[in-house]
Steps between C-alpha positions, in 0.01 A plus 500: 500500500635843425559719799311784331130417529149586615425380855567126483330303775687185394809652666342404832556131403874555460677409823803717424277801430292434806814496720566861400135579566523366856832671570370843386198466722728519806587856403142615430236656719242421227426137580183489283703479178669175598332170437648320805389762755126480444497695179428392145678547171546878485664698224715702744642186664556364150679815390741505792577127465536506124734797521727331753479162326595658166786712638642197675465280191678770294791509747443848642447418868863478608688652795664748260186618322354851519123537440264788448125507577296749298170595659588240760283627786532272803495170310620192687765415236695811600569343840549155353762638258677680786602162633609370163700768309764763552268797470135573422374850443123537528358809336154658495325831566510424870264732688456722193188345344201513728310230309775242559559603859138486612354218295407166658844355432695802619750421223745793503521617863740779584623346823648196325812701416601527865303212658482212255486236774135568568413374151674166536393234755849351543861617531679583174836646402437873531851584387440388139170682430408867469185680404515809279250741344530481116292548190490172310501687170819691579713286732778698682766232439793457265469270202624140513512460877236244609499126445120479511195722526146412608174688473176315590167654406627854526595633153130525400459774764787718370275708269387292201645271237782730389608548859504123546720474191741757646515302822604186309758706314635642826537153648683399184732797533606427862548127444842367430540320165361153561288629787138393548177690563190332642190711429137426579206715403120489446379304201147544352340168425287630211722607212240739361489710819736787573595678820711811561745311723449123457604301190319279253703246301603733215600770754713255693686431176527865397577679823666227709652213295633748243568787738875501467727346230768435764266261679373159374261253663691220656327195360188601312153558640192294591160669453309206655228619740412355840237219508134594475429465872748782564365718217142490628591550867581871472605738770285812475712800604197709599449270797694491826667175410871575471585225753247243382597138539354378166689509177646835419612445143255700287386852595212700362367855538169401345619561147866403461634161609871461559764284653883508528753441232874455565785579261865411537749705296872460452716792396692425192877471534 
């Protein structure tokens, strides 16, 4: 199976993949996205695990690696990576965007910069991680300095499709040759629908896959959708169900239906 894919529930039958899933859960305060802690298959738990699984498979999780999170919020994999690599820099508009500070997930809190421990339920290596305020479309870092980048369901909130393209290009710029970027975003299930931020199939190809000639997909792409039982069990975002225990794979606002898609890029040498 290609690493780049739409949410793939078959991954949960892969023991190697599931080991990463269980390890990441130890660093997360969001237990509802992990299947072994009373949750169900959830696209956020899948994103975190697929990102780490792919980065490990591609040889980027080493004691000498430097990683950059773009729109990283307070995601559990930041703390997981802190125990695995030389340095991880987590960037976001911490405390600067009221929507992301005050929403139900409190995804970009200002206090994480000085008190990250409150967002991780276990000890982690604080000396290898730092949190910085940065615009994902104009990263304040030199070119060719990071071994890997990750951005999980964030670029769609940067200001539209062109801004998402710029974010991919910026990750490509700061990656070392041979470096890897793991990027997840929101994928519209109906190809005839459009959205100012989310992507249908043709837009994934135009704005993401072909965003930067210096980046290429690692091993192709699988457009296979989740099984029907996941497609029909949709999470309605207008309800107070962010921590629901049922499947959290497909989301709807009453008109659009979307799920997650993951892309793995390698910077050409």
